[in-house]
N, C-alpha and C positions, 0 to 999 in steps of 0.2 A: 839550631834552627827550630823555631817554634812551629807548631802545627798550624797550618792555615786551612780552614775548612771552606773550600769553594770547589766548584766544578767548572772546568773550562770546556766548553763544547767545541769540537772541531766539526763544523757543519758544512755539508755540501749544498751550495745554493741551487735551488730548483727554479727553472724558468717557468713562470706562470703566465698563461695567456689570458690577459684581462682586457676585455673590450673597452674601448674609449680611453685607454691609457697610453701615454707616450712611451717611447722606448727608454726613457730615463731610468725607469725602475730596474732595468736590467743591470745598471751600474751600481745600484744601492745595495748595501750589505744588510742582511736581516738583523733586526734589533735583537740584542742578546747573544749574537754570534761573534766569534773572533776569527778574523781572517788568518789563514795559515801563513800568509806573507808577513803579517805583523809578528808572528811567533818565530819566524825563521832566523833567529839569532840566539846568542847565548842566554840572554835574559828571558826570551820566550820559552826556550827549552827548560830553563830552570823553573819557570812558572808551572809548566806542565809537570815537571818532576815533583814539585811541592804538592800539586794536586794528587799525584800518585802516592806520595808519602801520607797524605791526609786520610787515606783509606786504611792505613795499617792498623788502626784500632778497631776496624770492622764496622765503623759507624759513619753514617752520613745523614744529616737531618732530612727527614721526609722520604728517605730512600731505604732500600733493603739494608738491614743491619740495625734498624732503629730500635728493635726490641732486644738486641743482644745476641742474635743467632750466629754472628760472625765475630764476636768479641775477641780482642787480643788476649784476654785472660783465658780464653778457651774453657770457661768454667762449666759449660754444659757438655761439650763434646769430649773433654778430657777428664773432667772430675765427676760430674753427675752420673756419667756412664760407668764410672769406676767404683771401687770399694771405698773411696775416700769421702764421698759427698752425697747428700740428698738434696733434692731440689730446693727445699726451704719454703718460707712464707707459709701458705696454707694449701691444702690439697685441692681446693677448688679453683685456684688461679693458674693461668698459663698451662692449660691442659696439654699442649704439644710437648712440654718438657716432661710431664708425667709419663707420657708414652715413650719418650726417649729413655727415661730412667728404667722403665719396666721392659725395655727392649721390644716394644710393640710399634716400632717405627715403620711407616710405609712411605711410598713415594709422594703421597699427598701432604705429608707433614710440613707445615709452613716454615718451620725452623730449618729444615733441610733445604728448602728453596732459598731462604735467606742466606744460609751459608754459601750456597752456590752463587747467587747473584751478587752479593757484596764482594766476594773475592774475584769474580770475573770483572766486576767494575774496576777493582784495583788493577787487574791485568790489562784491561782496556786502557786505563790511564798510563800505565807504564809503556804500553805499545804506542800510544799517541806520542809520548815523549821520544821514543826511539825513532819513530817514523819522521817526525819533524826534525830531529837531530840529523838524519840523513840529508834532508833538504837544506839544513843550515850549515853543513860542514865547511863551506867556504868562508863562513863568517866566524868560526870558532877555532882556536888553536888546537892542534892535535892532542896535546896533553889534557886540556879542559874537556874536549870532546870525549876522550877516553874515560875520564872520570864520570861525566854525565851518563855515558852509556853503561859503565860498570854499575852505577847506582840504580839505573832503570832496570837493568838485568837482575840485580839483587832483589829489587822489589817484585819483579815478575816471578822470580824463583820462590820468594816467600809466599806469595799468594797461591802459587801452584802447590807448594808444600802444605799449606793450610788445607787445600782441597784433597790432594792425593793421600795425605795421612789419614783421611776419614772416608774417602770415596774411592773405590778402585778404578772406575772407568771414567777418566777425565780427558777431554780433548785438549791438546796443547796448541794454542793459537799464538802466533807471532805477529809482529807488526806488518809483515808483507803477505798475510793470508786474509782470505775472505772468511770471517768468523763463522758465518752461517753454513759454510761448506765443510767445516773440519769435523771429522768423526772422532769418536772415542773408542777406537778399535785397537789401540796399542798401548803399551806401557810408556810412561812419561818420566820415570826417574832419571834416565840418562839426559833428557832435555833440561831438567832442573839442574843437574850437576853441571852441564855445559854452560848455562848462564852464569853460575857462580864461578866456575873455573875461568871464564872470560875475564872477569874482574881481577882475579888472582894473577892471571898471566899478563894483564895489561896495566900493572902498577896502580891499581886502585889505592887511593889515599889510605894510609894507616892511621891518620889522625885528622879526620875531616871536622867540619863544624859539628857541634853537638846536635844530635838528632839525625845526622846522615849516616848511612851504613859505611863501615870501613872495610879494609881488606881482612881484618880480623873477624868482622861479622860474617864476611863471605866464607872464611875458613870454618867458623863455628857452625854455620848453617849447612855447609857441604859435609862436614863430619857427621852432623845429625842425620842428613839424608843417607849417608853410607850406613849408619847404624840401623836405619830402618830396613836395609837390605842385607843385614849381617855381613857387610863388607868391612870387616875389622881391619884388614891390612891397609885398605884405602883410607880409613878414618884415622889410623894411628899417626901418620906424619903430620896431619893437620892439627890434631890435638896436641902433639908434642911441640909443634911450632908455637902454638898459642901459649902453652905453659912455660916453655923455655925461653922464647924470644919476644913474647908480647909484653906490653907495659903494664900487665895486670897483676894485682896482689889480692889475697883474701882480706876483706875488711876485718877489723878486730872482733866484731860481734855479728852473729847470725842475723839479727833483726836489722842491722844496718842496710841490708838489701831491700827492705820494705819501708824504711823510714823516709818520709817526705823531705826531711831536712838533709838527707844524704844521697840525693839523686846524682846520677852520672858520676859515680864514685870510681875508685881505682879497681874495683872488682868487676865493674859493669862493662860488657862488650857491646850490647845494643839495648836501648830503652825506647819504648813508645813514649813520646813526649806529650805531657798534658800541662795545660796552664788554666788558671782561673782569674777572674776579676781583671781581665785584659781588654774589656770593651767589646768582646765578642759574645756576650751572654754566657751560655754554658757550652758553646760549640767546641771549644778546645779542651774541655775537661775530660775526665775519664767517664764519659757519658755512656760508653758501651757496657759499663757495669754499675749503673746508677741504682740498682735495686738490691745490692748485696750487703747493705749496711744494717746494723742493729736498729730496732725500733724500741719504743717504750718511753714513758714520760720523762725519765731522767737522762735519756740520751737523744731522743727525738729525731731519729733519722729514718730511713726506709730501705728495704722492706724485709730484711732478714732472709733473703734468698741465699743460696749456697751454704747449706748446713752440713758441717762435718759429721761423718758417720761415727757410730759406736766403734766400728772396726778400726777406723783411723785412730781414734783416741787410744784404744787399747794397744795399737801397734807401737806406741811409745813406752810400753812397759819394759822394764829391764830386770836382769837378774842381779845377784849380789855383787857381781863384778862390773855392773853398769852396761852389760851387753844385751842386745835385743833378744826377745823370745820368739825366734822365727816361727816355730811350729806350735807354740802353746799360748800365744798371746790372746787367742780367742777363748781359752778356757776361763771359766768364771768371769764372764764379761762384766767390766765395770760400767755401770749405767749413770753414774753421778746423780744428778737431781731429777732424772726422768720421772715424770708423773707427780712431781711435788710442786706446790705453790711457793712463791717467793716468801710467804709468811710461815711456811713449814720449816721446822728445824732441820738443818743439813750442814754437814762439813765436807769439804773435798776429801777424796781418798788419800790415805797415807801410803798407798802402794808406791814403790819407787818408779820414777818416770824419767825419761830423757828430757832435759830442760827445754828443748825446742818445742815441746808440746804446748807450753803456755805462751810462746811467741807466735804460734800457729793457730791454736784453737782458743776461742773464748768460752769459758765455763764458769759456773756459779762459784762465788767465793774466792776468785782470783782477780787481781787488778787487771782491768782492761785498758792497757796503756795508762794514760793519765785521766781516764774518764771515771775512775773509781771502780770498786769491785763490781763484776758482773753479778746481778742480783737474781738471775734465774729466768723462768719462763716469761716474765713480763717484758723481757727484751726481745721477744719473738712473738709470733702470732699463733702458732700451732705446735707447741712443744710435743704434744701427744702424737702428732702426725709426722713431725720432721726431726724429733730428737732434741736434746738439750744444749747443743753446741753451736757456736757462731764462728764465722770466718774472720780471723784476726789479721791476716796478711794484707787485706785490702783496706784496712782501717788507717786513719790518720790521728794525730794527737789532738786532744781537746784544746791545747794551748794554741793550735793553729786554726781553730774553727773560725770561719769567715775571713781568714787571710789566705791559707793554702786550700781552704774549701770556699765554695761560692758565698758571696756576701749578700746577694739578693735573695729574698724569700722564694721558695719553690717547694713543690711536693717532695722533691728528692734533695734534701739539704746536705746529703753526704757527698754530692759531686765535688771532686777535689782535683788538685794539680799534682798528685803523687804519681809519678811515672810508673809504667809497667815494665819490668825488666824481662826482656825476652831471652837474652843470653848473658850469663855472667861466668866468672872463672870457676865457681864451685860446680856448675853444670859440666864444664869441660873436664875438670879433675875426675869427677865420678864417671863420666863417659870413658875417660882414659883407663880408669880402673876396670870397667867392663871389657875393654879391649884386652887388657892384660890377663884377665881371667880366661877369655876366649883363647889366648895364646899359652895358657898354663904357666904364665909368669906370676906366680902367686905372691911373691914378695913385693913386686911392684903394685899389684892389686891391693894388698894389705896396706902398704904405705900411703897409697892415694886415699883410701877410705879413712885411715887414721888422721890424715891431714885435715879432712873435713870435720871429723869428730873432735879433734883436739881444739879446734876453733870454738866449738860449742860447749866444751867441758864446763867452763865457769860462767856460761851465759844464762844465769838463773834470773827468773823474774822475782824481784824482791818485794817484800811487803806481805807479811803473814796477816791474813784477815781473820780476826777473832769473832766477828759477827757470825751468827748461825741462822738468823732470820733477817729479812730485808723488807719489813713492813714500811708503809708510807711514813716518811719523816725520820727514818732510822739515822743514827749517828755512826759513821764508820769508826771501827776500832781496829787500827792497823799498826802492827809493829814493823816499821820500815827497815829495821836492821836484820830481819829474818827472811829466809827464802819463803816464797808463797806456798810451796809444796815440798814433797820429799823427792829431791832430784838426785840422779846419779848417772854419770856417763863415763864409761871406761873405754880404753883402747884395746884393739885386738892384738894378741901376742903372736898369733899364727893363723894362717888360712891353710888347714891341713890338706884340702883337696879342692878340685875345681867346683864340685857341687856345693861345698860349704861357701866358697868364695862368691859364687853367683848369688846364693841366698843372702849373704851379707851385703853385697853390692846392691842388689835389687831392693832390699829392705832400707838400706841407707838412702838410696834415691827417693824412696817413699817418704822418709822422715824429712829429708832436706828439701825436697821439692813439693811437699804436700800442698794442695790447693793452688798449684801454679799451672794447671791445665795440661799436665804431661802424663798423668798416671795411666789412663786407659790405653792410649796409644803405645805406651811402654809395655804394658801387659801383652798387647797384641804382638808387638815385634819380638818379645821374648817367647811367645808361643805358650804362655801359661794362663791365657785369659779365661778359658772355659772352666778350668779347675778352680782358679781363684775366685771368679765371680759366683759360681754356684756354691762354693764353700761360704762365701761372704753372705749370700742370700740366706743360707741355712742358719748361719750364726746371727746375722743382723735381725732376722725376723722371728727368731725363736721366742717362745713365750708370748706370742701375740703382739709383739712390739710393731709399731708403724703399720697399722691395719691397712692403709691404702696401698701398701706395696706388697701385701701378701699375694702369693702365687706367681711372682716374677721369677723368671728363669733365663738362662743364657744358653745359646746354641752356637758353637763355633762354626765358621764357614758362612754364617749369615750375620750374626749380631756383632761380629768383630769389625764391620764396616757398615756404611749407610748407602741408601739407594740414590740413583739419579732422580732429581725432582721431576715428577710427572709433567709439571707445567713446562719444563725445558724440553722434554721429549716431544710434547705436543707442538712446541714452537718450531722444532726441527725434525719433522717426521722423515724417517729413512736416513737421517744423518746421525743422530744420537740413538743409541740402543741401551735398554735397561740392563742392569746387572742381573745375570741369571738367578742369583740368590733372591731377587725380589720380583 
């Protein structure tokens, strides 16, 4: 099912007393409104449901989410807030994100409001579909009605998860409530679980049309919700069911999960569907992350937001056995070409790295998919302020430029039809490893982690770049038969204790899921956010690097979540109350 970006209004007609008018106007429908009677059949409910799906990328033209504050990639709330990513572009742009990265957020930050409004719009659309479904029940078979309800509840649960994983005090509004009267004075995790369990219990389709949520997607999201509450025994059977009974398999290559030519593949459980060049302008593209692509004359996109950190790059270091350096990767921090011009002589480090690094991070002297070698700071705007690295997971192949990316000229030529994978089997496998570690089942935990590592062992980026400068007009000198860097990835022989297992699993999640918007919320649910973030700031900013970020710090109990937007409290005085931390 392709994404259709439209908004269907369910409007209540108001009687207007207009002098000298006949009573005929009382029978006329307002222009632009859709009668609930027209929608009270299966086709109408489906239209409402498509409208609810269309909000899943966090974007709606001209409405909240237009700048990316509710993006499905979660790049600001899950990555910029973590040790994985800097804001990118230049320090003078998008000041609200600067404040988010420095943990100086208050209730007036417009991106907090955007996060809230965009997701509640999705909730309202799901509630509209559920409400009209009740009215249309006589016109829809029981089986089809159950499937429509399961999908609407899944969508509502997803939007609430997006909110609750970032904001602690969220009102849970259903289709039969008056929204303006619902307070945020109780926990809502159980409500989210109930919506997902409803679909699981009522035979939600396991293999629906592409783009629709399946029963497997319900189980994956419900397991994720349990993990946020450390409910490992509840998450375990859901994860086991997906792994053992689901139709999913790991793709042959790590990067297959980010390749626009391999969308909706056998590893994928749920993807946000994007399309381009479909007659809808850019409305159905990945417009929620339109600014995350490299810039520069030899690539020509915009705007180099989402800049991977030094810390993330160094986390891919390995020892002689190809295993991560959990406690020492921040020692002797590799800076690559930081502070150098593209015309300065430079060669990438020969320190051994996990090969996933160069499928995840763009760095100088390494092929950037088929766009040629990344040449350095000329592919970004402010290397001194944001570091020398680029986000590679959101990129598309040059061979698909203007076919899987938009063909019409625009300031953001990187808009493309490469889906965003919300849930895939590798997520589930590592979550299952986490559950095993919590149960002291160290053998299962090790085997699950090794399953993911084994897939990546031979996934090397090929093409040794012999150029050391990239002046205008340079001729690439590349040995295609050689790996691009010194790669090594080994398997674990043992997890000797629970502490070691948790370190291995947490680090593996960081490497496998880097730049996918999960990192910060994972740190919080593991309870290691304060130590991790303050160690990160100390390491990342040492030596005067990234001057705009100097002085940033993290305080647990406040910075691990975000406030209720003040604008929303002002709209509902006495109903919504601010988080005491703010």
